[in-house]
N, C-alpha and C positions, 0 to 999 in steps of 0.2 A: 128331202134330205139336199144339203147344200151341195155340187160340185168340188171335188176334190182337184188340186193340180198335183199329183203326185211328183213332177220333179221338183217342183217348187218345196215341197214336205221334205225331200231325200235333201235337196240342199240345203235346207236349213240345219236337219240333221248331222250333214257332213260339216255344216261352220261349227257346230255346237261341239262335235268332236275332233275336229282339227285335222279333217281328210280331206286330200286335194283331189280334184278331178284325176291329176297324174297317179296319186295312190289308188284309188280306186278302180283307173281303168286296169292298172297293174295286177290288182287281186281280182279282178274279173275278166283278166285275159282279152281284152278290147283295147283298141287306140282311144286314144285320150278325145277325140272327137265325136265317138261314138258316146263317150259317157257325157259329154259337152250336150248333144243331141239327145238322150235321155232325158238329162235335166230340163229341157226346153218343152216334153212332152208331159200331156196332160194325166195320162194314160200309162198302164206297164203294165205287162205279163206278169201272171200270180207268180210262176215259178221267179222270174227274176226278185221281185218285190219280196219274194221269203229270204232269197240270198242276200239284199242288201239288209234286211232284216237282222240276219244271224250277223254279217259284215259290221255293220252300223251300232249292234246292240240295242235296237230300239223295234218295238213293235207297231209298222207303220200300218197291221192290219186292224188297229184301234179304230184307226182313222174312217173306217167304212164299218165297225162294227155297230150292231144297234145297241142304242141305249140300254140301261138295263128293265128301264118300264118296260119296252117294248120286246124284253127277249122272251123265249119262251120257258115256262118254270119248270117243267122236266128235264131241265138238262142246261147243264154249263157248257160254255163255248170258250175253250181259250185257246193262246197259238205258245207253243211251247218249244224251242228247240229248231224251230223251221216246218212247224207242222202243226196244223188244225184240230185238235182235240177236243172232241164233241164227248162229253162225260155224260149218262142216263143215270139223272138223279132218283127213278123211280125204282130202281133196285135195289 
């Protein structure tokens, strides 16, 4: 699996959505320098990633979700409104 630099991915989506670091800092109740530091990092806390997915309306978890060919056939795994949802297909 290829290593993902989450800071770069977040920055890419921020650019697509025209969201500045200052705007994101205000929404997250952070100092703008903390946002810049976050964007430099290749890893990120899962809770922060869920928050950013919601704010930027983008499922960042799709970047690490296994391809459909490697997914178990007994369940569906989706990301919905900041939560990971596992649905049993056997019932």
